[in-house]
C-alpha positions in Angstrom: 18.7 -53.0 -9.2 18.0 -49.3 -9.7 17.6 -47.2 -6.6 16.2 -43.7 -6.3 19.0 -41.2 -6.1 20.1 -40.1 -2.6 20.1 -36.3 -3.0 21.3 -33.8 -0.5 17.7 -32.7 0.1 16.7 -36.2 1.0 19.6 -36.6 3.4 18.8 -33.3 5.1 15.2 -34.3 5.4 16.0 -37.6 7.0 18.4 -35.9 9.5 15.8 -33.2 10.3 13.1 -35.8 10.9 15.4 -37.8 13.1 16.3 -34.9 15.3 12.7 -33.8 15.6 11.6 -37.4 16.5 14.2 -37.9 19.1 14.6 -34.4 20.7 11.4 -32.4 19.9 7.8 -32.7 21.0 5.7 -34.2 18.2 2.6 -32.3 17.1 -0.4 -34.6 16.4 -2.8 -34.0 13.5 -5.7 -35.8 15.3 -7.3 -35.1 18.7 -5.9 -36.7 21.8 -7.9 -39.9 22.6 -10.1 -39.2 25.5 -11.7 -41.6 27.9 -15.0 -40.4 29.5 -14.1 -41.9 32.9 -10.4 -41.0 33.0 -9.3 -40.0 36.5 -5.6 -40.5 37.4 -6.3 -39.9 41.0 -7.6 -43.5 41.3 -4.1 -44.9 40.4 -1.7 -45.9 43.1 1.9 -44.9 42.9 3.0 -48.3 41.7 0.2 -48.4 39.1 1.2 -45.0 37.8 4.8 -46.0 37.6 4.0 -49.2 35.7 1.6 -47.4 33.3 4.3 -44.8 32.6 6.9 -47.5 31.8 4.4 -49.2 29.4 3.7 -46.0 27.7 7.5 -45.3 27.5 7.8 -48.7 25.6 5.0 -47.6 23.3 6.7 -44.2 22.7 10.0 -46.1 21.8 8.0 -48.1 19.4 6.8 -45.0 17.7 10.4 -43.6 17.5 11.4 -46.9 15.9 8.4 -46.6 13.5 9.4 -43.2 12.3 13.0 -44.4 11.6 11.8 -47.6 9.9 9.4 -45.8 7.6 11.9 -43.2 6.8 14.6 -45.8 5.9 12.1 -47.8 3.9 10.8 -44.8 1.9 14.3 -43.6 1.2 15.2 -46.6 -1.0 11.7 -47.7 -2.2 11.3 -47.7 -5.9 7.5 -47.6 -6.2 5.8 -44.2 -5.7 2.6 -45.9 -4.4 4.7 -47.7 -1.7 6.5 -44.5 -0.8 3.1 -42.8 -0.4 1.8 -45.6 1.8 4.9 -45.4 4.0 4.6 -41.7 4.3 0.9 -41.9 5.2 1.6 -44.5 7.9 4.4 -42.3 9.2 2.1 -39.3 9.6 -0.3 -41.4 11.6 2.6 -42.7 13.7 3.4 -39.1 14.6 0.1 -38.9 16.3 1.0 -41.9 18.3 4.3 -40.4 19.2 2.7 -37.2 20.5 0.0 -39.0 22.4 2.4 -41.4 24.1 4.7 -38.5 25.1 1.8 -36.5 26.5 0.5 -39.5 28.5 4.0 -40.2 29.9 4.1 -36.7 31.2 0.7 -36.9 32.7 1.8 -40.1 34.6 5.0 -38.4 35.8 7.3 -40.5 33.7 10.0 -39.8 31.2 11.0 -40.8 27.7 13.6 -43.5 27.0 17.2 -42.3 27.5 18.2 -44.6 24.5 15.9 -43.0 21.9 18.9 -41.9 19.7 20.0 -45.6 19.7 16.6 -46.9 18.9 16.2 -44.5 16.0 19.5 -45.2 14.4 19.2 -49.0 14.6 15.6 -48.9 13.2 16.6 -46.6 10.4 19.3 -49.1 9.4 16.7 -51.9 9.5 14.4 -49.9 7.3 17.0 -49.2 4.7 18.0 -52.9 4.7 14.4 -54.0 4.2 13.9 -51.4 1.4 17.0 -52.6 -0.4 15.6 -56.1 -0.7 12.9 -54.9 -3.0 9.4 -53.5 -2.6 7.5 -56.7 -2.0 9.9 -57.6 0.9 9.9 -53.9 2.0 6.1 -54.0 2.3 6.2 -57.5 3.8 8.5 -56.2 6.5 6.1 -53.3 7.2 3.1 -55.7 7.4 4.9 -58.1 9.8 6.2 -55.2 11.9 2.6 -53.8 12.3 1.2 -57.3 13.1 3.7 -57.7 15.9 3.2 -54.2 17.2 -0.6 -54.8 17.2 -0.1 -57.9 19.2 2.2 -56.1 21.6 -0.4 -53.3 22.1 -3.0 -56.0 22.8 -0.7 -57.3 25.6 -0.5 -53.8 27.0 -4.2 -53.5 27.1 -4.2 -56.5 29.5 -1.2 -55.2 31.5 -2.3 -51.6 32.0 -4.2 -50.9 35.2 -8.0 -51.5 34.7 -8.7 -47.9 35.9 -6.2 -46.3 33.6 -8.8 -45.4 31.1 -6.7 -42.6 29.5 -3.8 -44.9 28.6 -6.1 -47.6 27.4 -7.9 -45.2 25.1 -4.6 -44.2 23.5 -3.4 -47.8 23.1 -6.8 -48.9 21.6 -6.6 -46.2 18.9 -3.0 -47.1 18.2 -3.8 -50.7 17.8 -6.5 -50.0 15.3 -4.1 -47.8 13.2 -1.4 -50.5 13.2 -3.8 -53.1 12.0 -4.9 -50.8 9.2 -1.2 -50.2 8.2 -0.6 -53.9 8.0 -3.7 -54.4 5.8 -2.5 -51.7 3.5 0.9 -53.1 3.1 -0.5 -56.6 2.4 -2.9 -55.1 -0.2 0.0 -53.4 -2.0 1.7 -56.7 -2.4 3.8 -57.3 0.7 5.3 -60.7 0.8 5.0 -63.1 3.7 8.4 -63.1 5.6 10.2 -66.4 6.3 9.6 -67.8 9.8 13.2 -67.3 10.9 12.9 -63.6 10.0 9.7 -63.2 12.0 11.3 -64.9 15.0 14.4 -62.6 14.8 12.0 -59.6 14.7 10.2 -60.9 17.8 13.5 -61.4 19.7 14.7 -58.0 18.8 11.4 -56.5 20.0 11.7 -58.3 23.3 15.2 -56.8 23.9 13.8 -53.4 23.1 10.7 -53.6 25.3 12.5 -55.0 28.3 15.2 -52.3 28.1 12.8 -49.5 27.4 10.7 -50.4 30.5 13.6 -49.3 32.7 15.6 -47.0 30.5 
């Protein structure tokens, strides 16, 4: 198996991206999703706290996405796949920025464990990439399917009057579904059932922890 060379430039780029993802404020390329009837004054303190915790989970998911795509692209051998991963990553930066802004509007904070989430996800991305491009893309597609389902759950859990958060999550869900379709179109393999189950279990650990930390 021939892997793309790991140059000093690539290593520095990955480190820089990781530091910016975890410690800096992301800058979106698309406008902040707006809801016509958004009015946070209608939220009770408990609803505001719950919504902030859900958006923190979503922010952690975007930190993980940046790390996953970076690790996958680092070892991918097909230029078309690398381009698809980088395009998805750019759209995920928008999600990262939107979630961070919304957390601030709700008076919440980002996860204290973001460096851990990033490092673990980067390792998973590299591992997926080393298995070959069809499994790399299959892992991407399954990740996006699970994230899309998770975002659908959040649309049910968010307070009905939290139109601002719901607008963000709705746009994120649409983007994740598109990323999954792109990965499948490029030849992503269907992952074995035990792998899908392990991914779901890992996701549950992350979401339950991020809700509080």
